[in-house]
N, C-alpha and C positions, 0 to 999 in steps of 0.2 A: 472669786465674781460670782456674783448674785443671780440666783435661780429666780425664771418666772413664776407663776405660778400655777398651780399642778393642771390645770386645763390645758397649756401652753403644751408641757411636757407630756400629758396622758396620748395623747394620737401616736406617737415612737411608740411610746412601749403597748400602746395598745397591738399597731401596727408592728409591734417586733414580735408578741407572741401569735398576735394570726398567723404572721410567715410562715412562724414551727408551725406550727400546728396544720397547716395548712397542706408545706408541706410534708408534712409527714400522715396525716390525713390521705392524701394524693397517693404518695407512695404506697402505703396498705392497700388502699383502695385499686391503684394498677396491677400492683403484688398481686390479690387473690386474683382480680381478675385474671393477671398471667395464667395460676393455678390452676384454676378451674378453667382457661381455655383449652389450656395443655392439657390436663386429663379426661376434659372433652374431647378433644381431638383425640389422643390414645386411643380413648374408650371409640369410639366413632371408625377410624382407621383399621384399629381391630376389629371391629364386627362385620368391617366392610373386607375386611381378608379372608374374615371366617366363612361369612358368605358365599364370598367367590369360590373357597375351597371345597364347601357344603355344594353347590350350583354342580362342580367339577367329578363330584362323590355320585350327585344323582346322575348325571348324564353315564358314569362308568358302572354303576349299578344298574340304572335302566338296561344299556346296551348288556352287559355280561348277562343277568336275567332269560335277555331277548336269544342272546348267543345257548344260554341252556335247554332254551323252550322251545329251542330246533329241535333238539333229541328225541325222539318219539317214545321213548322211556328214562327221562332223564333222570328219576328215581333209582335207576338203577344201572348209570353211569357209571364205569368204572371210577377208583381213584386217580389213575393216571390223565384219566377223558377229562376229568374236573381240572385236575393241576393245568394241562392244559389251556385249556379254558381258559383260568383266574394268570395262566401266564402270556395270553395277547394283549390285557388289560393290566398289568404287574410292571413297576420300573423301578429305580433307583432308592427312588423319591415317594416311590405309590403304593405300595405293601397292601397288597391283598390275602385274607386268609378266612378258609371257611372250616366249619363246626358242620360234622351232619351225623346225627345219631346212627347209622351208619358205618359210616366212613373213616368217624376220626376226625381227627386236625387234616386239612390236607392245605400243603405249601404250594406258590406256584411253580411248571417246571422245570429245573434246571434252577429255580431259584434260590439264592446261598442268603440268608439274614446272618445280618452283624448280631455279635453276643447284644450291644445294648439294643435293637431289633428283637433278637428276641426276650431279650428280657424283659422289652414292656411287652412284648405279644402275651407274655407268662401270667404277668401281674396284673393284667386288666380281667380279669375272671370274668363280667355281663358287660364287653362293647354296648355304650349308650345306641340305643337302636334311634334315629333318627332327631336325634340333637349331638350332637359329638361337638367334642368336648377338648381341649388345649392339654398335653403333656409334656411334662418335662423329663429325657434320657435321664440314666448314670449318669452321665458324661455332656451332661449341661445340655445336651440337642435339643429341641423342641417341635413335636410331634402333635398330629388332627387325629384327635381317634374317635371312630365311629362305627356303625353296621346297619346293618340292613337284617330284614329277614330271606332266606330262600327257599321258599314252601317249595318251588317245584321239584326241590331234590330230597322232601320227606318235611316230617312235619317234626319245629323244632331244628331246624335248621337253621342260620346264619351266617351274613357275612359281615366278617370285619376286616375294616380297613386302617392303615397306620399310614397316616401320608408325612410327609417330612414337609417344613414349613420352615425352618432354621432359617434360609435365606431370607425367606419375607417378614419373619422374624427382628432379624439384623437389619432391615433396611425399614422394616419399623421403627428401630430404635434409633438407627439415624433421623430419620426423619423426625423424630420426638428429640431428640438432641438442635439440631438444627432450629428449630421451630424456636426450642426454650432458645439459644443463642438469637436467635432474631426479637424475640420477645424483646429480650436484656438489655439489646440494642435498642429498641424503638421505646421500650420503658424507658434508658436513663437520656435520651433525645428527648424524650417528653416532659421528665423532670427534668430537664437542662433547660426547657424550654418556657418552663412554668418559672422555676427561679428565675429567668430574666425578666416578665413576665410581670411576680409579683416584687424584684427588686425595680421593674421602675415604677411603681407604686409604693416603693418605702419610701425611694431616694427623694422625693421631693419635701416625704413627711420629713425625713433628716434632717435637710437644707435649710425646712424651716425651723426646726426643732433648734437647729443652731445659728439661726436668724432671731428668735425669739429669746435667748441669752443676752443679745448682744443689746435689745431693746434695754435693759436694766444697767446698762455699763452708762459709764458720764459722758459717754457720747451718742448721740441716739445714730446708725446703721442709715447706709444707702436703703435704695431700693428693695421689697425683697428679691428674695431667688424668684429666677423664672419653676412656671412647673410646665409648660410644653400641654401639651393634649392628658393630661394626669384627667383622675374623679372630678365631677362636677365640683365632690364638696371638697377637695383638694386645691380647688381653684378658687371657692366661694371664702377657703379660708387666708388662702395669699392676699383677694381681693380685702379679709379682715384687715389683715396684717397692714395692706398699705393703709389704709384708711385714721389705724391706730397711729402711724407712724406719721398721718397726717396732720392728726388731732397734738398728739402730746408735740411736735414740731412750731405747733402754730400755741402751745401754751406754752413754749421755752421760748420762741423768738418774744411772745409777750412778759414771759417775766423779765425774761431780761431789758427786756425797754427801759420796765418800770424801774428795774435795778439801777437800771443807768441813767434813767430821769432824777431821780432819787437823788441818787450818788453825787451828779451833780450839781443839784439848787445843793446840797450839803455843805459838794467841797467850798464855794463859793465863800461863806460866813465861817468855814476854819481857817481859812485862809487867812481873812481878816483878824479872827482873833489872834492867831501866828503871829502874823504883821505890827501886832496892838502889843502884844505881850512882850515880846521881844523889846518894841519900841521901850515901853515904860520898863523894862527892869534895865536896859543900859543908859536910858538918861536920868532914872533915878537913883542914886547910886545909897542913897539914906533912907533907904525903905526900913521898917522895923525886921527884923528879922523871920517873924512867923509868921507876915505879910509876904516876905521875898521868898519862904518858902513856900508858901499858898499859890504863889503865882509862877513860882518854878514849875512844881507839881500837877500845876491846869494847865501849860504849856507844853510837861512832856503828854500829859495825857490828849491834847490837841494833838501834837505830832502821829500821838499815836491811832486815832481814829481819824486822820489824813492818810498815813498810813493803809491803812484798813480801806477807806473807800479809792483809795488808788487804787489797789488790790482788787475791787470789787470792779469795777471800771473796764479795768483786764481781762477780768475775767470774764463778764457780758459781752467786753468790745470783739475777744476770742470769741468768744459763743454766735454771734452774730456775724464771726468773718470781718466784721470792719477792725482791727487791730493792725496795724502794718508796720512793718519792721527795714530795719534799713543794712539790709546785708552791705556789710565790705572786708576787704581784706584784716584778720586781725592776728597780731601777732604776739603770738604764747607767751613768751617771754613776758614784754613786756605788760600784755595785761594780768602774770598772775603780780608784777611787782607792784601795781598799783590798787590790787585786789586784796596783796598782803598791806601791804600800807594800812590802807582803809581797816581794813581790821586789826593791825596794830592801836586804831586809834581808840577804837569803839571796842573790846575787849575787856571784861570786867576781872577783877580781881589779880590773880596772880597768874592767866591761862599764858602760853608760849604756841607760836607760833614757828611752823619746822614745815615750809617748801618745797620738796625733793622736784628739781628738775636743771636738765644741763644748759646750760645757757648756750652753750654750743650745739644746739638743734633750733635749727630757726624753722620750726614748725608754726603755719600759715594756717586758719581758720574762713571761712567766707560766715561772718555771721553780724549780729547787730552787738555792736563792741557793749551799746550800754546797756543792752537786758541781758548780755548774758556776765556783767559785773553784778545785774541786781540780784540773778539767781543764784553767784559765784556765792555773795553777802547773806542772803537767806540762808543758804546752806551752811555759812560760816559761824549766820549767827545764830543758829538752830543748835550745834553745837557748840558754841561757848553758854547757850542758856540751858541747854540740859550736862552739863559737863562740871566735876567740880572744880573750885577756883582755883586748882594748883594745876589741874590738869595738860597735858599737850594737845595741840590738834595737830593733825599730821594732813598734809597737801602733796596727795601724787600727781604730778603729768607723766603720763605715758603714754608710748606710740602703740595703737594696736590693730596692725594689718594699718588697710585706707582709714582711720581711725583716730581719732585726741582721745584718749581713757583720763581723765579728771577724779580724782577719790579724795576725797576729806574722809577720815578716821578721826573718832575719837572715843572715848571711854566714860564715857557715861552713863547716861540709867539706859541706855543701848533701847533694841528695840525684837520682835519677835516674827517669824517670817511671817504670821497672820498677819500681824500692824505695814511689816513692808508692804503687801499686796494692798493696804486698803489707804494710807495717809497720803497718798495723793489724790487723792476726792476729795474734795469742796467741803471745808467741815469738818473733818475727818482729824484724830488726835490720837496719839499715842496714848497706851492705857493705863500708861503710871505717871501722866504728867496731871495729872488732877492738880491743881495750888498754883501751877508754872503759868504766867502769861503768854498766850497766844489764841489767835482766831480760828485756825485749821485755813489758811486760804494763802500760804507763804507756796507752800509745795504745791497746792493745785496750778499759782501763776508759774511755777519754775516748772514746772511737767507741759504745760499748754508753749509754754518760750520756746524753751528746747525742741520739742517733737514741732513748734513752726518755724526753727532753722535747720533742719531735718534730723534730728538727733534723740535719743534715747536716755531717759533718767532713769535709777534706782536705788533698792536701798536694799542693806541684808546686816543677820548680826555679826559683830566680828566675834571669832571667837574663843577670845580672853577677856575680852568687856569692852561694854561699846556697841557702838554702831560705824558700817561703812557706806557713805552715798555714794554715786557714782552717777557720771555723767560723759555719753560716748557723741561726739559732733564726727562729722565727717570733714578727715582735711583737704587743702588744695594748695597748689601750687603758684606761682606768680605768670606762668604759663597760662592756666586755665583763667584765669581773673579777666 
């Protein structure tokens, strides 16, 4: 199939690239945004949690200092008294430790510390004053460690707090995981929506691109595909296609009208020439041999020119929709007998024809018998023309489901797969036909006639040698007629 100009193909390629880049860039931006949002959210929640515990610790510190300050001489308090006060404000997840120059390290009364807690308390030699930090125990438990001065117990005294925030940290991790899952689902939904929106924009361009390829075939397509509510540029492109098609149709119609008029005008004098030449050759038996030979050659050229004009007229009428076919029941057996009989009379040299058809198969076509004979005779004429003078041409007729398939096999010069796609276009011939008479219209006319009878036609190279031409036409029955 012929391709259109680069500009007609470019939009699809550009939009393919744009679509991929848009999806990838959107995915990248959303992934970075998701990571940034999740990270910031985690930091914010961690900060809020820390602030909440710091506020709680400050309240506790204030209350504990007031409690100690009620004593007349708090610096003279015993170790037991300090431990008793600490016990009022301690709990299983809120551990306090006082360190004074006179009493040393004091733990809450009757408070039993776990090995992990004691290990942490010992490891933190200088607990941060006023700025608690998160620490992790040997067993993976999360704690908030902080401290404050206890001047009421003497210079250099301070209070160390070790708060268990493991549950809060687990809750924070769970919230973070849930947030990541929700964000990924939102990201997937957003990408799906973007893909749908991009596809809606690209699909009209893909349809127009496929449509543009049809413009450069032998038959102009119908109206350009609808683009709906696509972008204004795409709608403009579709309107440009419609204007281009209207212009091409007008040009084709003018061209076909001109060819039809010229062919018709030439046909009449050719008919007169044919009649005159036939009359001279029949009524003048005593013509000089050289003159008779020239007249015979002129008659043959006149017949060839008349055949060429008939093909041109058929093509132009078909293109203008003015070619009328007379569809009648056609019995395959009788048709093939007539075609083989006509081909036997006109075959050159010692070419033999072999027809494979079971006469007991009463297959019927609904076709224009005269036009179908024209197609078959054209294919047989080509097979004889491009084959050796002593070769064999085979005609096969077989039923292929609801279709009749007619095959014509020759052992001539053959065709390639590339040629098989081209030779049914007007004025196209095989690459190895140089020096062999032909106009390149016969197969184009045959294709037009077969398709107007509801069938298809094609060609392919034979594996051994030569070509295989085939026709498929829908079968019918007497009851359907």
